[in-house]
Backbone as CSV, one residue per row, in Angstrom:
resi,resn,N_x,N_y,N_z,CA_x,CA_y,CA_z,C_x,C_y,C_z
1,MET,-288.251,36.937,-67.194,-288.547,35.424,-65.798,-288.765,36.861,-64.307
2,LYS,-289.832,35.809,-63.980,-289.765,35.806,-62.043,-289.344,34.774,-61.250
3,ILE,-289.472,35.404,-60.092,-289.070,34.353,-59.169,-289.354,35.108,-57.612
4,LYS,-290.424,34.245,-56.926,-290.637,35.032,-55.575,-289.051,35.366,-54.624
5,THR,-288.647,36.430,-53.995,-287.725,36.835,-53.317,-288.043,37.943,-52.555
6,ASN,-287.947,37.607,-50.742,-287.862,38.710,-50.283,-289.080,39.338,-50.348
7,GLY,-290.021,38.376,-49.992,-291.702,38.825,-49.967,-291.662,39.158,-50.750
8,ILE,-291.454,39.621,-52.315,-292.232,39.417,-53.106,-291.437,39.105,-54.311
9,GLU,-292.463,39.804,-55.866,-292.332,39.009,-57.013,-291.268,39.668,-57.604
10,THR,-289.850,39.388,-58.191,-288.699,39.682,-58.630,-289.306,39.402,-60.196
11,ASN,-289.245,40.530,-61.099,-289.157,40.451,-62.336,-287.713,40.643,-63.168
12,TYR,-286.396,39.532,-64.095,-285.743,39.499,-64.144,-285.638,38.928,-65.400
13,THR,-284.367,39.123,-65.940,-284.054,38.570,-67.876,-282.335,38.411,-67.780
14,ILE,-282.363,37.656,-68.088,-280.116,36.921,-67.966,-280.007,36.268,-69.738
15,GLU,-278.649,37.288,-70.038,-278.650,37.215,-70.705,-276.767,37.052,-71.191
16,GLY,-276.977,36.374,-72.404,-274.973,35.680,-72.286,-274.521,35.347,-71.119
17,GLU,-273.127,34.840,-71.348,-272.140,34.173,-71.069,-270.974,34.773,-70.638
18,GLY,-270.342,34.128,-69.287,-268.725,35.136,-68.735,-269.652,34.925,-67.224
19,PRO,-268.243,36.067,-66.902,-268.328,36.218,-65.768,-270.284,36.997,-65.283
20,TRP,-270.635,37.415,-63.810,-271.818,38.280,-63.758,-271.895,39.823,-63.482
21,VAL,-272.594,40.202,-64.193,-272.373,41.915,-64.471,-273.850,42.101,-63.857
22,THR,-274.435,42.742,-63.197,-275.759,43.616,-62.725,-276.035,44.510,-63.466
23,LEU,-277.123,44.834,-63.488,-277.602,46.174,-64.112,-278.972,46.365,-63.712
24,SER,-278.483,47.760,-62.842,-279.862,48.504,-61.582,-280.170,49.783,-61.923
25,HIS,-281.295,49.914,-62.336,-281.841,51.294,-63.234,-281.944,52.169,-62.128
26,SER,-283.168,53.643,-62.690,-283.482,54.551,-62.157,-284.882,54.652,-61.261
27,LEU,-284.715,55.625,-60.930,-285.948,55.563,-60.176,-287.123,55.590,-61.723
28,ALA,-288.091,55.470,-61.831,-289.759,55.591,-62.267,-288.583,54.806,-63.982
29,CYS,-287.862,54.244,-64.389,-287.215,53.181,-65.193,-287.783,51.623,-64.844
30,ASN,-287.792,51.063,-66.246,-286.930,50.007,-65.639,-286.112,49.003,-66.182
31,LEU,-285.516,47.389,-66.497,-284.505,47.159,-67.440,-284.360,47.398,-68.483
32,SER,-285.921,47.918,-68.922,-285.792,47.929,-70.420,-284.798,49.086,-70.349
33,MET,-284.377,50.181,-69.690,-283.361,51.457,-69.703,-281.797,50.676,-70.125
34,TRP,-281.704,49.458,-69.765,-280.370,49.231,-69.982,-280.137,47.985,-71.696
35,ASP,-280.934,48.570,-72.344,-280.883,47.639,-73.673,-279.274,47.659,-74.248
36,GLU,-279.056,49.258,-74.485,-278.133,49.042,-75.412,-277.118,48.614,-74.516
37,GLN,-276.300,48.211,-73.597,-275.119,48.144,-72.421,-275.651,46.376,-72.331
38,ALA,-277.085,46.112,-72.513,-276.814,44.594,-71.787,-276.744,44.005,-73.392
39,LYS,-276.734,43.841,-74.678,-276.496,44.084,-75.882,-275.413,44.154,-75.862
40,LEU,-274.493,44.866,-75.443,-273.010,45.056,-75.749,-272.334,43.958,-74.840
41,LEU,-272.724,43.774,-73.587,-271.895,43.409,-72.321,-272.335,41.881,-72.372
42,SER,-273.457,41.154,-72.916,-273.660,40.483,-73.300,-272.684,38.933,-73.611
43,ARG,-272.161,39.619,-74.905,-270.779,38.882,-75.939,-269.675,38.320,-74.823
44,SER,-269.869,38.975,-73.812,-268.880,38.859,-72.133,-269.054,38.570,-71.206
45,PHE,-270.178,38.533,-71.145,-270.707,38.488,-70.162,-272.055,38.030,-69.494
46,LYS,-272.098,37.143,-68.124,-273.789,36.998,-67.922,-274.851,38.199,-67.562
47,VAL,-275.195,38.470,-68.093,-275.967,40.422,-67.886,-277.471,39.583,-67.391
48,LEU,-277.473,39.939,-65.949,-278.534,40.172,-64.629,-278.878,41.237,-64.955
49,ARG,-280.383,41.527,-65.205,-281.029,42.799,-65.496,-282.216,42.878,-64.344
50,TYR,-282.946,43.165,-63.452,-284.350,43.577,-63.286,-284.837,44.616,-62.468
51,ASP,-285.684,44.283,-62.620,-286.768,45.806,-62.461,-286.792,46.068,-60.666
52,THR,-286.692,46.507,-59.760,-286.435,46.990,-58.662,-287.647,47.245,-58.214
53,ARG,-287.970,46.335,-56.908,-288.654,46.912,-55.931,-290.071,48.045,-56.844
54,GLY,-291.076,47.630,-56.974,-291.994,48.970,-57.270,-291.591,49.233,-58.521
55,HIS,-291.068,48.456,-59.783,-291.239,49.431,-60.749,-291.580,47.630,-61.653
56,GLY,-291.959,49.018,-62.672,-291.798,46.947,-64.168,-292.637,46.466,-63.882
57,ALA,-291.713,45.360,-64.217,-292.789,44.265,-63.995,-292.595,43.104,-61.881
58,SER,-292.359,43.990,-61.161,-291.667,43.192,-60.203,-293.535,43.789,-59.314
59,SER,-292.705,43.593,-57.852,-293.920,43.790,-57.059,-294.045,45.684,-57.116
60,ALA,-295.185,45.973,-56.167,-295.443,47.352,-56.168,-295.574,47.283,-54.983
61,PRO,-295.455,46.620,-53.726,-295.867,46.821,-52.160,-296.364,48.563,-51.973
62,PRO,-297.434,48.600,-50.943,-297.128,49.975,-50.272,-296.056,49.870,-50.037
63,GLY,-295.078,51.474,-49.890,-294.419,51.791,-48.878,-294.622,52.490,-47.849
64,PRO,-293.176,53.032,-46.856,-292.242,53.453,-47.819,-290.959,51.986,-47.711
65,TYR,-290.166,52.192,-48.451,-288.898,51.436,-48.893,-287.836,51.945,-47.962
66,THR,-286.496,51.382,-47.756,-285.144,52.304,-47.564,-284.623,50.967,-49.058
67,LEU,-283.033,51.875,-48.042,-282.324,51.496,-49.360,-281.376,49.904,-48.282
68,GLU,-281.805,50.122,-47.094,-281.787,48.718,-46.823,-281.678,47.539,-48.162
69,GLN,-283.567,48.122,-47.743,-283.904,46.823,-47.957,-284.511,46.231,-49.925
70,LEU,-283.971,47.390,-50.713,-283.705,47.027,-51.856,-282.188,47.226,-52.222
71,ALA,-280.959,46.785,-50.840,-280.420,46.208,-51.023,-280.437,44.265,-50.765
72,ASP,-281.321,44.223,-49.617,-281.753,43.093,-49.612,-282.283,42.304,-51.195
73,ASP,-283.280,42.939,-51.331,-284.215,42.152,-52.890,-282.919,42.017,-53.153
74,ALA,-281.650,42.421,-53.325,-281.242,42.229,-54.819,-280.202,41.346,-54.310
75,LYS,-279.802,40.928,-53.177,-279.534,40.278,-52.787,-279.779,39.018,-52.343
76,ALA,-281.474,38.334,-51.960,-282.235,37.683,-52.042,-282.479,37.170,-53.467
77,LEU,-282.483,37.993,-54.588,-282.166,37.614,-56.159,-280.978,37.231,-56.696
78,PHE,-279.526,37.397,-55.860,-278.577,36.470,-56.307,-278.596,35.402,-55.521
79,ASP,-278.735,35.307,-54.157,-279.012,33.772,-53.428,-279.950,33.238,-54.396
80,ALA,-280.963,33.310,-54.941,-282.361,32.349,-55.433,-281.221,32.117,-56.935
81,LEU,-280.593,33.014,-57.892,-279.673,32.546,-58.843,-278.488,31.597,-58.500
82,GLY,-278.099,31.492,-57.444,-277.131,31.443,-57.465,-275.632,31.536,-57.618
83,ILE,-275.710,32.897,-57.328,-275.228,34.715,-57.786,-273.605,34.486,-56.450
84,GLN,-273.174,33.838,-56.125,-271.718,34.023,-55.003,-271.343,35.842,-55.103
85,ARG,-270.578,35.609,-56.563,-269.741,36.874,-57.206,-270.377,37.891,-58.466
86,THR,-270.836,39.507,-58.023,-271.125,40.171,-59.394,-269.900,41.747,-59.393
87,HIS,-270.110,41.645,-61.092,-270.111,43.282,-61.090,-271.312,43.643,-61.513
88,TRP,-271.297,45.410,-60.655,-272.912,46.116,-60.443,-272.279,47.437,-61.181
89,ILE,-273.890,47.823,-62.114,-273.137,48.585,-62.910,-274.982,49.549,-62.420
90,GLY,-275.012,50.472,-61.456,-276.209,51.118,-61.314,-276.094,52.562,-61.538
91,LEU,-277.285,52.611,-62.212,-277.711,53.992,-62.749,-278.763,55.259,-61.402
92,SER,-278.059,56.450,-60.961,-279.126,57.298,-60.060,-279.471,56.209,-59.248
93,MET,-280.949,56.132,-58.614,-281.128,54.989,-57.464,-280.249,54.104,-57.929
94,GLY,-280.522,52.602,-58.783,-279.544,51.728,-58.897,-277.523,52.093,-58.829
95,GLY,-277.208,53.458,-58.377,-275.996,53.739,-57.607,-276.131,53.588,-56.145
96,MET,-277.411,54.391,-55.585,-277.514,54.562,-54.934,-277.684,52.611,-53.854
97,ILE,-278.189,51.986,-54.494,-278.401,50.978,-54.328,-277.213,49.503,-53.821
98,GLY,-276.745,50.007,-54.631,-274.953,49.354,-55.095,-274.126,49.861,-54.073
99,GLU,-274.442,50.990,-53.398,-273.192,52.054,-52.605,-274.137,51.260,-50.991
100,THR,-275.351,51.710,-51.097,-275.971,50.555,-49.572,-275.530,49.006,-49.429
101,PHE,-275.558,48.030,-50.698,-275.293,46.787,-50.722,-273.628,46.605,-50.574
102,ALA,-272.356,47.323,-51.847,-271.603,46.665,-50.882,-270.845,47.554,-49.280
103,LEU,-271.879,48.121,-48.333,-271.495,48.117,-47.225,-272.153,47.482,-46.220
104,LYS,-273.223,46.331,-47.051,-273.484,46.175,-46.460,-273.166,43.943,-46.358
105,TYR,-272.407,44.347,-47.146,-272.201,42.587,-48.187,-270.785,43.185,-48.613
106,PRO,-270.121,43.833,-47.744,-268.676,43.519,-48.210,-268.241,42.374,-49.054
107,GLY,-267.035,42.433,-49.174,-266.703,41.320,-50.657,-267.116,40.294,-51.170
108,PHE,-268.794,41.591,-52.122,-269.927,40.863,-53.313,-269.724,40.874,-54.497
109,PHE,-269.207,41.973,-53.967,-269.009,42.888,-55.927,-267.488,42.661,-56.060
110,GLN,-267.676,42.406,-57.320,-265.967,42.328,-58.020,-265.881,43.858,-58.256
111,SER,-266.693,44.621,-58.989,-266.044,45.783,-59.364,-268.083,46.690,-59.455
112,MET,-267.506,48.036,-59.073,-268.577,48.136,-59.273,-268.527,49.479,-59.783
113,VAL,-269.112,50.051,-60.862,-269.913,51.255,-61.049,-271.040,52.344,-61.092
114,LEU,-270.849,52.665,-60.983,-271.673,54.374,-60.042,-272.077,55.380,-60.537
115,ALA,-272.978,54.816,-61.831,-273.696,56.198,-63.088,-274.590,57.307,-62.301
116,ASP,-274.272,58.916,-62.090,-275.316,59.644,-61.652,-276.116,59.377,-61.105
117,THR,-275.459,59.377,-59.778,-275.561,59.334,-58.631,-275.488,60.496,-56.762
118,THR,-275.600,59.589,-56.635,-275.367,60.097,-54.872,-274.873,59.283,-53.908
119,SER,-274.240,59.756,-52.988,-274.151,59.427,-51.562,-274.704,60.151,-50.620
120,ARG,-275.301,61.375,-50.303,-275.608,62.224,-49.641,-276.656,62.858,-49.916
121,ARG,-277.768,62.503,-49.980,-279.128,63.859,-49.834,-279.077,64.957,-49.046
122,ALA,-279.797,65.630,-50.438,-279.017,67.644,-50.448,-280.086,67.287,-48.932
123,PRO,-279.860,68.719,-48.503,-280.450,69.715,-47.407,-282.195,69.251,-47.420
124,ASN,-282.850,69.597,-48.840,-283.552,69.761,-48.716,-284.521,68.222,-49.375
125,ALA,-283.621,67.166,-49.159,-284.205,66.389,-50.356,-285.788,65.712,-49.799
126,GLU,-285.784,65.573,-48.489,-287.088,64.885,-48.029,-288.307,66.304,-48.499
127,GLN,-288.081,67.605,-48.603,-289.084,68.100,-48.638,-289.587,68.034,-50.434
128,MET,-288.335,68.238,-51.321,-288.572,67.403,-52.271,-289.057,66.584,-52.906
129,TRP,-288.699,65.453,-52.655,-288.828,64.250,-52.732,-290.593,64.169,-52.349
130,ALA,-290.897,65.113,-51.772,-292.297,64.740,-51.358,-292.923,65.487,-51.568
131,GLU,-292.557,66.310,-52.063,-294.147,67.121,-53.377,-293.483,66.470,-54.656
132,ARG,-292.869,65.836,-55.261,-293.320,64.785,-56.345,-293.993,63.521,-56.304
133,VAL,-293.561,62.942,-54.838,-294.922,62.286,-54.170,-296.836,62.170,-54.788
134,LYS,-296.553,64.098,-54.216,-297.926,64.495,-54.030,-298.202,64.542,-55.493
135,ILE,-297.137,65.103,-56.171,-297.597,65.441,-57.526,-298.284,64.092,-57.917
136,ALA,-298.049,62.466,-58.113,-297.830,61.628,-58.392,-299.087,61.175,-57.792
137,ARG,-299.684,61.552,-56.634,-300.446,60.165,-55.722,-301.656,61.806,-56.554
138,GLU,-301.573,62.576,-56.655,-303.090,63.757,-56.913,-303.010,63.515,-58.689
139,LYS,-302.002,63.360,-59.216,-302.294,63.609,-61.134,-301.646,62.344,-61.401
140,GLY,-301.369,61.144,-60.541,-300.744,59.987,-61.628,-299.843,60.265,-62.272
141,MET,-298.677,59.091,-62.698,-297.404,59.283,-62.994,-297.129,60.329,-64.237
142,GLU,-298.808,61.061,-64.511,-297.919,61.388,-65.623,-298.498,63.207,-65.334
143,GLY,-298.244,63.301,-64.329,-298.522,64.594,-63.612,-296.794,64.615,-63.347
144,VAL,-296.413,64.124,-63.016,-294.180,64.070,-62.935,-293.414,63.574,-64.596
145,ARG,-294.286,63.310,-65.381,-294.068,63.056,-66.405,-292.738,63.887,-67.455
146,ALA,-293.480,65.180,-67.433,-292.527,66.374,-68.257,-291.634,66.981,-67.310
147,GLY,-291.768,67.341,-66.537,-290.063,67.566,-65.661,-289.036,66.456,-64.893
148,THR,-289.443,65.477,-65.098,-288.806,64.352,-65.336,-287.704,64.063,-66.049
149,LEU,-288.593,64.665,-67.099,-287.537,64.143,-68.523,-286.789,65.912,-69.075
150,SER,-287.667,66.107,-68.196,-286.402,68.023,-68.498,-285.120,67.356,-68.274
151,ARG,-285.251,67.123,-66.580,-284.057,67.430,-66.027,-282.996,66.222,-66.414
152,TRP,-283.961,64.590,-67.083,-283.116,63.453,-67.350,-282.203,63.694,-68.991
153,PHE,-282.757,64.773,-69.620,-282.205,64.776,-70.914,-282.240,66.131,-71.078
154,THR,-281.056,66.426,-71.914,-280.770,67.756,-72.404,-281.728,68.460,-73.286
155,ASP,-281.528,69.608,-73.811,-283.179,69.994,-74.579,-283.101,69.401,-75.860
156,PRO,-281.106,69.689,-76.760,-280.990,69.217,-77.544,-281.212,68.158,-77.866
157,TYR,-281.413,67.144,-76.718,-281.380,65.904,-77.249,-283.055,65.241,-77.426
158,ARG,-283.514,66.389,-76.337,-285.260,65.821,-76.325,-286.073,66.613,-77.899
159,GLU,-285.346,67.719,-78.317,-285.808,67.863,-79.125,-285.892,66.855,-80.804
160,THR,-284.659,66.006,-80.459,-284.429,64.876,-81.974,-284.855,63.945,-81.345
161,HIS,-284.895,63.755,-80.649,-285.435,62.488,-80.159,-286.309,61.810,-80.093
162,LYS,-287.593,61.654,-80.740,-288.785,62.049,-80.457,-289.369,60.409,-80.111
163,GLY,-288.553,59.907,-80.185,-289.064,58.551,-80.318,-288.497,57.669,-78.586
164,VAL,-287.049,58.008,-78.761,-286.789,57.297,-76.984,-287.684,58.397,-76.106
165,MET,-288.314,59.815,-76.173,-289.187,60.411,-75.163,-290.266,59.899,-74.607
166,GLU,-290.432,58.824,-76.000,-292.248,58.602,-76.603,-291.756,57.012,-75.044
167,LYS,-291.092,56.645,-75.035,-290.351,55.743,-74.647,-290.137,55.839,-73.467
168,ILE,-288.833,56.372,-73.258,-289.119,56.782,-71.579,-290.342,57.347,-71.149
169,GLY,-290.949,58.208,-71.742,-292.492,58.657,-70.821,-293.332,57.228,-71.008
170,ARG,-293.627,56.575,-71.179,-294.267,55.400,-71.326,-293.883,55.057,-69.779
171,ASP,-292.421,54.591,-69.726,-291.844,53.605,-68.733,-292.180,55.306,-67.139
172,ILE,-292.212,56.407,-67.163,-292.485,57.225,-66.164,-293.979,56.681,-65.771
173,THR,-294.896,56.665,-66.701,-295.909,56.662,-66.371,-296.430,55.182,-66.747
174,GLY,-295.566,54.511,-67.098,-295.868,53.173,-66.803,-295.482,52.738,-64.744
175,THR,-295.133,53.558,-64.538,-294.405,52.513,-62.910,-295.969,53.440,-62.515
176,PRO,-295.613,52.224,-61.428,-296.689,52.137,-59.565,-296.824,53.538,-59.119
177,VAL,-297.490,54.101,-58.944,-297.601,54.913,-57.908,-296.708,55.118,-56.662
178,GLU,-297.519,53.647,-56.058,-296.602,52.707,-55.058,-295.430,52.433,-54.903
179,GLY,-294.937,52.135,-55.996,-293.421,51.855,-56.357,-293.221,53.113,-56.573
180,PHE,-293.201,54.002,-57.122,-292.689,55.164,-57.211,-292.136,56.376,-55.973
181,ALA,-293.260,55.987,-55.008,-293.344,57.063,-53.844,-292.649,56.376,-52.704
182,GLY,-292.852,54.378,-52.085,-291.616,53.807,-51.836,-290.211,53.615,-51.830
183,CYS,-289.702,54.142,-53.301,-288.900,54.124,-53.823,-287.762,55.966,-53.741
184,CYS,-289.166,56.795,-54.070,-288.622,58.087,-53.056,-288.238,57.790,-52.329
185,ASP,-288.860,57.485,-50.846,-288.561,57.444,-49.476,-287.503,57.195,-48.599
186,ALA,-287.250,56.010,-49.648,-285.826,55.065,-49.985,-284.893,56.020,-50.188
187,ILE,-284.236,56.940,-51.656,-283.595,57.726,-51.919,-283.374,59.009,-51.474
188,ALA,-284.656,59.434,-50.874,-284.648,60.651,-49.522,-283.410,60.212,-48.358
189,GLN,-283.659,59.779,-48.931,-282.161,59.010,-47.030,-280.778,58.879,-47.108
190,ILE,-280.181,58.667,-48.285,-278.994,58.450,-48.696,-277.837,58.918,-47.520
191,ASP,-277.099,58.259,-47.314,-276.619,59.329,-46.086,-275.227,58.548,-46.433
192,VAL,-274.322,58.212,-47.030,-272.926,56.998,-46.900,-272.184,57.540,-47.816
193,LEU,-271.817,58.935,-47.919,-270.499,59.390,-48.343,-269.566,58.996,-47.098
194,ASP,-269.826,59.445,-46.067,-268.358,58.997,-44.611,-267.737,57.792,-45.026
195,ARG,-268.535,56.904,-45.387,-268.123,55.585,-45.444,-267.572,54.785,-46.259
196,LEU,-268.184,55.032,-47.500,-267.555,55.197,-48.816,-265.799,54.041,-48.827
197,LYS,-264.842,54.781,-47.835,-264.127,54.669,-47.656,-263.686,52.893,-47.157
198,GLU,-265.003,52.908,-46.725,-264.774,51.091,-46.199,-265.474,50.218,-47.028
199,ILE,-265.814,50.685,-48.914,-265.644,49.613,-49.802,-264.397,49.405,-50.342
200,ASP,-264.035,48.132,-50.381,-262.973,47.435,-51.107,-263.348,46.865,-52.724
201,CYS,-263.670,47.424,-53.638,-264.150,46.647,-54.577,-263.454,47.915,-55.905
202,PRO,-263.024,47.418,-57.090,-262.822,48.803,-57.991,-263.706,49.329,-58.394
203,ALA,-263.532,50.315,-58.535,-265.512,51.636,-58.836,-264.922,52.426,-59.880
204,LEU,-265.902,52.523,-60.414,-265.395,53.406,-61.598,-267.124,54.737,-61.223
205,VAL,-266.723,55.964,-61.448,-268.089,56.569,-61.282,-267.289,57.738,-62.448
206,ILE,-269.336,57.824,-62.983,-270.134,58.060,-63.728,-271.267,59.389,-63.792
207,VAL,-270.705,60.129,-64.877,-271.059,61.334,-64.403,-271.281,62.268,-66.307
208,GLY,-272.886,63.284,-65.958,-273.270,63.698,-67.640,-272.989,65.093,-66.858
209,ASP,-271.937,65.740,-67.215,-271.397,67.482,-67.963,-273.073,68.036,-67.239
210,GLN,-273.550,67.717,-68.274,-275.437,68.622,-67.542,-276.391,68.151,-66.365
211,ASP,-276.002,67.229,-65.899,-276.405,66.398,-64.834,-277.381,67.138,-63.739
212,HIS,-278.451,67.349,-63.853,-278.587,68.990,-62.327,-279.152,68.130,-61.692
213,GLY,-279.899,67.127,-61.573,-280.116,66.238,-60.476,-279.047,65.434,-59.248
214,THR,-278.438,64.754,-60.369,-276.856,64.224,-59.223,-275.924,65.200,-60.500
215,PRO,-275.206,66.006,-60.202,-274.459,66.661,-60.696,-272.816,66.433,-60.190
216,PRO,-272.063,66.965,-61.101,-270.541,66.218,-61.090,-269.420,66.846,-60.260
217,GLU,-270.443,67.196,-59.391,-269.519,67.455,-58.084,-270.259,66.584,-57.575
218,MET,-271.311,66.488,-56.784,-271.170,64.634,-56.379,-270.532,63.515,-56.840
219,ALA,-270.698,63.672,-58.185,-269.427,62.262,-58.054,-268.644,62.134,-57.827
220,ARG,-267.673,63.777,-57.975,-266.130,64.484,-57.582,-266.810,63.960,-56.242
221,GLN,-267.234,63.827,-54.970,-267.304,64.038,-54.198,-267.103,61.907,-53.381
222,ILE,-268.169,61.998,-54.184,-268.311,59.890,-54.235,-266.381,59.187,-55.012
223,HIS,-266.148,60.050,-55.813,-265.109,59.652,-56.302,-264.164,60.064,-55.102
224,GLU,-263.569,61.319,-54.782,-262.565,61.363,-53.340,-263.285,60.972,-51.734
225,ASN,-263.632,60.373,-51.944,-264.053,59.058,-50.957,-263.866,58.074,-51.199
226,LEU,-263.876,57.214,-52.113,-264.121,56.047,-52.405,-262.414,55.744,-53.035
227,PRO,-261.989,54.656,-51.592,-260.628,54.428,-52.458,-260.371,53.850,-54.304
228,GLY,-259.232,54.674,-54.750,-258.812,53.858,-55.720,-259.979,53.663,-57.024
229,SER,-260.722,54.657,-56.480,-261.776,54.557,-57.940,-261.459,55.743,-59.345
230,GLU,-262.237,55.601,-59.965,-261.987,56.815,-61.857,-263.125,57.392,-61.374
231,LEU,-262.817,57.985,-62.038,-263.828,59.424,-62.179,-263.999,59.868,-63.951
232,VAL,-265.361,59.494,-64.975,-265.546,59.925,-66.189,-266.808,60.875,-65.826
233,ILE,-266.834,62.268,-66.758,-267.787,62.804,-66.759,-267.915,63.369,-68.696
234,ILE,-269.008,62.727,-69.296,-269.750,62.740,-70.405,-270.002,63.670,-70.772
235,PRO,-269.813,63.987,-71.958,-269.541,65.240,-72.189,-271.280,65.248,-73.252
236,SER,-272.326,65.750,-73.018,-274.098,66.190,-73.688,-274.085,65.226,-73.414
237,ALA,-274.050,65.069,-71.344,-275.607,64.420,-71.280,-276.399,64.716,-70.019
238,ALA,-277.500,64.005,-69.840,-277.892,64.698,-68.559,-277.739,63.557,-67.682
239,HIS,-279.106,63.082,-66.756,-278.794,62.165,-65.986,-279.078,61.163,-66.677
240,LEU,-279.796,60.571,-67.440,-279.818,59.531,-68.127,-278.499,59.183,-68.976
241,SER,-277.213,59.254,-68.655,-276.098,59.240,-69.526,-276.358,57.868,-70.289
242,ASN,-276.760,56.789,-69.596,-276.310,55.811,-70.617,-277.372,55.841,-72.188
243,VAL,-278.867,56.471,-71.981,-279.602,56.946,-72.888,-279.054,57.357,-73.743
244,GLU,-278.644,58.520,-73.352,-278.650,60.007,-74.271,-277.143,59.987,-74.606
245,GLN,-275.590,59.606,-74.138,-274.790,59.198,-74.472,-274.235,57.337,-74.789
246,PRO,-275.239,56.862,-75.004,-274.571,55.572,-75.036,-272.842,55.138,-75.992
247,GLU,-272.793,55.548,-76.901,-271.083,55.264,-77.035,-270.609,55.735,-76.046
248,ALA,-269.960,56.705,-75.570,-269.187,57.032,-74.729,-269.617,56.276,-73.000
249,PHE,-270.815,56.970,-72.623,-271.108,55.820,-71.571,-270.598,54.061,-72.009
250,ASN,-270.682,53.458,-73.073,-270.524,52.044,-73.132,-268.953,51.602,-73.406
251,GLY,-268.329,52.744,-73.670,-266.722,52.672,-73.656,-266.408,53.520,-72.671
252,ALA,-267.043,53.341,-71.688,-266.034,53.922,-70.020,-265.998,53.025,-69.551
253,ILE,-267.545,52.320,-69.250,-267.490,50.422,-68.975,-266.744,49.425,-69.452
254,THR,-267.042,49.366,-70.330,-266.325,48.095,-71.093,-264.444,48.299,-70.776
255,ALA,-264.560,49.936,-70.987,-262.474,49.804,-71.201,-262.472,49.468,-69.197
256,PHE,-263.598,49.968,-68.389,-263.503,49.796,-67.379,-263.137,48.523,-66.446
257,LEU,-264.402,47.253,-67.282,-264.688,46.199,-67.262,-263.543,45.347,-67.614
258,ASP,-262.785,45.087,-68.622,-261.906,45.200,-68.824,-260.444,45.132,-67.930
259,ARG,-260.228,46.523,-67.658,-259.157,46.168,-66.414,-259.412,46.365,-65.494
260,VAL,-260.525,45.368,-64.905,-260.610,44.867,-63.648,-260.780,43.465,-63.458
261,ARG,-261.079,42.688,-64.509,-261.594,41.203,-64.716,-260.226,40.747,-64.209
């Protein structure tokens, strides 16, 4: 389904009945990244998945984008759907949007899961993301496909799950270059670590133990600065821990949601 919100057309799906839970995907993915989690959560929750600005079937206007803009996109979608409170599960960029949203709209989230994400940009972030955008503009998204898959999954998983690699690879190459570039500009600016103490909702921080993009040390920093949060490190998982180790990921989020409901 599509709806016009905050100046763009947003693609979304709703499944199940119960309290709202919203799933926010990674850069260069789309709402299908959450297929396994949506299937599980829709038994007990009303699950909202949506394509972030610049991704999937949502609009991809020229950037740059900001995390505040992406948070406003989510708020406009909630308003259009009549959602007043929701649980939030965000991975990578989705986690950054969640952090930004929770600070801008306090009290809206009933709980928050921040998976394989960060709250403070690395010193070389702008240069690193600018280089990836340059490759995407010169070679298309095919130019960043192989490198992205190598960061997102461990070597053994990539070797034994060719079908998943093909599917995620198509999601990467299907991402509009303008959307990729706009969101790279946004996430290169993330810097909310010192403000996390302002967030007052139950929170779970998840990270794959082999995530080199947003490593366990970043997750520990979020956990230490987010009052009352819990930390789960998933073995044998890199960046897309929900895809590589769905049983462990699903077990962590369902146990957490059962506690906070």
